[in-house]
C-alpha positions in Angstrom: 106.9 140.4 7.5 110.4 142.3 7.1 111.1 141.9 2.8 115.1 140.6 4.0 113.0 137.5 4.5 111.4 137.5 1.8 114.4 137.9 0.2 116.0 135.1 2.0 113.6 132.8 1.4 113.4 133.3 -2.2 117.2 133.4 -2.8 117.6 129.9 -1.1 114.8 128.3 -2.7 116.1 129.4 -6.1 119.5 128.6 -5.6 118.3 124.6 -4.3 116.2 124.7 -7.8 119.5 126.1 -10.1 121.8 122.8 -8.2 118.8 120.6 -9.7 118.1 122.3 -12.7 122.1 121.9 -13.1 122.1 118.3 -12.2 119.6 117.8 -14.6 120.7 119.3 -17.4 124.3 118.0 -17.6 123.5 114.4 -17.1 125.0 112.1 -19.8 123.3 110.1 -22.2 120.3 112.5 -21.6 116.1 111.5 -22.5 114.1 114.0 -22.4 112.0 113.6 -18.8 114.9 114.8 -17.4 114.2 117.8 -19.5 110.8 118.5 -19.2 111.4 118.1 -15.1 114.0 120.6 -15.3 111.4 123.3 -17.7 108.9 121.9 -14.6 111.6 123.5 -12.0 112.8 126.4 -13.9 109.1 128.1 -14.1 108.6 128.3 -9.7 112.0 129.1 -10.5 111.8 132.4 -12.4 108.3 133.1 -10.4 110.5 133.2 -7.3 113.0 135.5 -9.4 110.1 138.0 -9.5 109.8 137.8 -5.9 113.4 139.5 -5.2 112.9 142.0 -8.0 109.7 142.7 -6.3 111.1 143.2 -2.5 114.0 144.3 -3.8 112.1 147.3 -5.7 114.8 146.7 -8.7 111.2 146.2 -10.3 110.7 149.4 -11.5 113.3 148.8 -14.0 112.3 145.7 -15.7 108.9 145.2 -15.5 108.4 144.1 -18.2 110.7 140.9 -17.0 107.6 140.3 -13.9 105.0 140.5 -16.3 107.0 138.5 -19.1 107.1 135.4 -15.8 103.2 135.6 -15.2 102.7 135.1 -19.0 105.9 132.0 -18.6 104.1 130.3 -15.3 101.5 128.6 -17.3 103.1 126.2 -18.6 103.7 124.7 -15.3 100.5 123.1 -15.3 101.0 121.7 -19.5 104.4 121.0 -18.4 103.5 118.5 -15.4 100.9 117.0 -16.9 103.4 116.6 -20.2 106.2 115.1 -17.9 103.9 112.2 -16.1 102.5 110.7 -19.6 106.2 110.6 -20.3 106.3 108.1 -17.7 103.3 106.5 -18.2 104.0 105.5 -21.6 101.4 106.6 -23.2 101.2 108.1 -26.2 99.1 111.3 -24.3 100.8 114.6 -24.4 98.5 117.5 -24.0 95.0 117.5 -22.7 92.8 119.0 -25.6 89.9 120.9 -23.1 92.8 121.6 -20.5 95.1 123.3 -23.2 92.4 125.5 -23.9 91.8 126.3 -20.4 95.4 126.8 -20.2 95.1 129.8 -23.3 92.4 131.8 -21.6 95.0 131.5 -18.4 97.3 132.3 -20.8 95.2 135.5 -22.6 94.1 136.7 -19.1 97.7 136.7 -18.4 98.0 139.2 -21.6 95.1 141.3 -20.2 97.2 142.0 -17.1 100.2 142.9 -19.0 98.0 145.0 -21.4 96.2 146.6 -18.4 99.7 147.6 -16.7 101.1 149.3 -20.1 97.8 151.4 -20.4 97.5 152.8 -17.3 99.6 156.2 -17.1 103.4 156.8 -15.5 102.1 157.5 -12.2 99.7 154.4 -12.0 102.3 152.5 -13.5 104.7 153.0 -10.6 101.4 152.9 -8.1 100.4 149.6 -9.2 104.1 147.9 -9.1 104.5 149.2 -5.7 101.0 147.8 -4.7 102.4 145.1 -4.9 104.8 144.6 -2.2 102.0 145.9 0.2 98.2 144.5 1.3 96.9 146.2 -0.8 97.4 144.4 -3.8 96.3 145.4 -7.2 93.1 143.5 -7.5 93.4 142.3 -11.4 96.5 141.2 -10.5 94.6 139.3 -7.3 91.5 137.5 -9.6 94.1 136.0 -11.8 96.5 134.4 -9.3 93.1 132.9 -7.8 92.2 131.8 -11.7 95.7 130.7 -11.9 95.7 128.3 -9.2 92.4 127.5 -9.3 93.0 125.7 -12.8 96.1 124.5 -12.0 94.0 122.4 -9.5 92.0 121.3 -12.2 95.1 119.8 -14.0 96.2 117.9 -11.0 92.6 116.5 -10.1 92.6 115.3 -13.7 96.0 113.8 -13.7 95.3 111.5 -10.2 92.1 110.5 -12.3 94.0 109.0 -15.1 97.0 107.9 -12.9 94.3 105.4 -11.5 93.2 104.6 -14.4 97.3 103.4 -15.5 97.2 101.6 -12.2 94.6 99.4 -13.2 95.7 98.3 -16.4 99.4 97.6 -14.6 98.0 95.4 -12.5 96.7 93.4 -15.1 99.9 93.0 -17.0 103.3 93.4 -13.7 103.8 91.0 -11.0 105.8 94.1 -9.8 105.1 97.4 -10.1 109.0 98.5 -9.4 110.1 99.0 -12.9 107.0 101.2 -13.5 107.5 104.9 -12.6 103.7 104.3 -10.7 104.2 105.2 -7.1 106.5 108.1 -8.2 103.6 109.7 -10.5 101.1 108.8 -7.8 103.4 111.0 -4.9 104.3 113.4 -7.3 101.2 114.5 -8.2 99.5 114.4 -4.9 102.1 116.5 -3.2 101.5 119.2 -5.9 97.4 118.8 -6.0 97.8 119.0 -2.0 99.9 122.0 -2.0 98.0 124.1 -5.0 95.1 123.9 -2.5 97.1 124.9 -0.3 98.3 127.9 -1.8 94.2 128.5 -3.1 93.0 128.4 0.6 96.1 130.9 1.8 94.8 133.6 -1.0 91.9 133.8 0.7 92.9 134.5 3.3 95.9 136.0 4.3 97.5 138.9 2.2 98.9 138.3 -0.9 102.2 139.0 -0.6 102.5 137.3 2.3 101.4 133.8 0.5 103.8 135.2 -2.7 106.8 136.2 -1.3 107.1 134.1 2.4 104.9 131.1 1.9 105.4 130.5 -1.4 109.1 130.0 -1.7 108.5 127.9 1.2 106.0 125.9 -0.9 108.6 125.0 -3.7 111.1 124.3 -1.0 109.1 121.1 0.2 108.0 120.7 -3.6 112.3 121.0 -4.4 112.7 117.7 -1.4 110.1 115.9 -2.8 111.6 115.3 -6.1 115.5 115.3 -4.7 114.2 112.8 -2.4 111.4 110.1 -4.6 114.2 111.0 -7.2 116.3 109.4 -5.7 114.7 106.5 -4.3 112.2 105.9 -7.4 115.9 105.8 -9.6 113.5 108.1 -11.8 116.9 110.8 -13.2 117.1 109.0 -16.2 119.6 107.9 -19.4 119.0 106.2 -22.2 118.8 102.5 -21.0 117.0 103.1 -17.6 114.2 104.9 -19.8 114.3 102.0 -22.5 113.8 99.9 -20.4 110.5 102.2 -19.1 109.5 102.5 -22.0 109.4 98.6 -22.9 107.2 98.2 -19.4 104.6 100.1 -20.1 104.8 99.4 -23.7 103.8 95.6 -22.9 101.1 97.4 -20.0 99.1 98.9 -23.3 99.3 96.9 -25.7 98.0 94.4 -23.6 95.4 96.7 -22.2 94.6 97.4 -25.9 94.3 93.7 -26.8 91.9 93.5 -24.2 89.2 95.8 -25.4 88.9 94.1 -28.5 88.5 90.3 -26.7 86.8 88.2 -28.1 84.0 86.0 -26.5 86.5 83.2 -24.0 83.7 80.9 -23.0 84.9 77.7 -24.9 88.2 78.3 -23.7 87.6 78.7 -20.5 88.3 76.0 -18.6 91.1 74.9 -20.6 93.4 77.9 -20.3 92.5 78.1 -16.3 94.0 74.7 -16.0 97.0 75.8 -17.6 97.0 78.7 -15.4 96.0 77.0 -11.7 99.7 74.2 -13.3 102.0 77.0 -14.4 101.0 79.0 -11.5 100.9 76.4 -8.2 102.9 73.6 -9.8 105.8 75.3 -11.6 105.1 78.5 -9.3 106.2 81.0 -11.9 105.5 83.7 -9.0 108.6 83.1 -8.0 110.8 84.7 -10.9 110.7 88.7 -9.8 110.8 89.5 -13.2 107.8 87.9 -14.3 105.0 89.8 -16.4 101.9 89.1 -17.9 103.2 88.2 -21.1 105.6 85.5 -20.0 103.3 83.6 -18.2 101.0 84.2 -21.6 103.9 82.7 -23.5 104.4 79.1 -20.9 101.1 78.1 -21.8 100.8 79.0 -25.3 97.7 81.2 -24.7 97.6 85.0 -26.0 98.0 88.0 -23.4 94.6 89.1 -22.9 93.2 85.8 -22.8 95.1 84.8 -20.0 94.6 88.5 -18.1 90.7 87.9 -18.8 91.2 84.5 -17.3 92.9 85.2 -14.5 90.9 87.8 -13.5 87.6 86.1 -13.8 89.0 82.9 -12.2 90.8 84.4 -9.5 88.6 87.6 -9.0 92.3 89.1 -9.0 94.6 91.1 -10.9 97.3 89.8 -12.5 100.1 91.7 -10.2 97.6 90.6 -7.0 97.5 87.2 -7.4 101.4 87.3 -7.9 102.2 89.3 -4.7 99.1 87.0 -3.0 101.1 84.1 -3.7 104.8 85.4 -3.2 103.3 86.9 0.6 101.5 83.3 1.7 105.3 81.5 0.1 106.7 84.2 2.7 104.6 83.2 5.7 105.4 80.1 5.0 109.1 80.7 5.2 108.9 83.3 7.9 107.3 80.7 10.8 110.8 78.9 10.8 112.7 82.6 10.1 115.9 83.2 12.7 117.4 86.3 12.3 120.3 85.6 14.0 121.8 83.3 11.1 119.1 85.9 8.4 117.6 89.0 7.6 113.8 89.0 6.8 114.4 91.2 3.2 116.1 87.5 2.5 112.4 86.2 2.8 111.2 88.6 0.2 113.5 87.7 -2.2 113.6 83.6 -2.2 109.1 84.6 -2.3 109.8 86.4 -5.4 110.0 89.8 -5.0 112.9 91.8 -6.5 113.0 95.0 -3.4 112.6 95.2 0.1 110.7 97.4 -0.3 107.9 95.5 -2.5 107.8 92.3 -0.1 107.0 95.5 2.9 104.7 97.1 1.1 103.0 94.0 -0.3 103.2 91.8 2.7 101.2 95.1 5.5 98.7 95.1 2.3 97.5 91.6 2.7 98.4 90.0 6.1 97.8 93.2 7.9 101.4 93.7 9.5 104.6 94.3 8.8 107.2 90.7 8.1 108.9 91.9 11.3 105.7 91.8 13.3 104.6 88.6 12.0 107.4 87.4 13.4 107.6 88.8 16.6 103.7 87.8 16.9 104.0 84.0 15.2 
């Protein structure tokens, strides 16, 4: 592929990243997650700058810049890990074993720099020339494969931790719109899939084609995803919205910690279940779109962990699944008399306790097997 095409692809991606960086950093009442996300974006942005330096042969004049960026790139997976856990609201900001592996990849990138510096003048020139040709330096090929393989481990571990967080959330909240579970799950899934794709491409195609032609395309895909899903999931924070997220997550983790140390409840089980039945079926608390487990526990005058445990045991459902099942049953009843000429389907969702059209459609499709629109059409 012509080097001018490589340069164009990388420059476009760099400009896109620069615009989003400015938006994330220059916000009023800014918070830590926005700044960490800016760092996450800046790292591949620097990598793309490296690509431009190589494709324009300027790298011969600033060789140390190239190797500095390679070292900095190792911070990308730890930054993603840190960012995701900021949104999950727990105190876990790093994984000791993953961080130890990152130290190894940093040392490996330093070894590549040391290898370059020990070459004679002609060897250094040849090394830099090979970066833009098919005969990519062997030491760089090995480093790239190790880096992306270790990055894959990071994303797999994050996927497992996000799934574990989901189980905690479902036991505490009746709506997941207030937390960022869907966003972090999609964010990490996109990174995992694209990282796997890059690994396959590195093993099957010439390194320069992947680095200078395909990598900027991958970065652009990540950029588009971030823009779309940040806005869709309201994941660009100010102090007030991030404080709300922290409070939601604090409730989730507090309830989980209580359940871990929970006492046996056999002696009080029937009494608690009776109060749950009355609060949910008679008083229909599930129609409150902001209902949380803590609200239900307060209503029946029981500790959260006992409320959750009884609810899970009696209904064989999490708090989230039970409340949304009840909301969907209410929506089905209301939809039987629905008239599209005088009302909108999403209003049925709001009347049933859902706080957004997206959550209504998502839950209805999951439980009924068809969307509310299809349900009305087939009735």
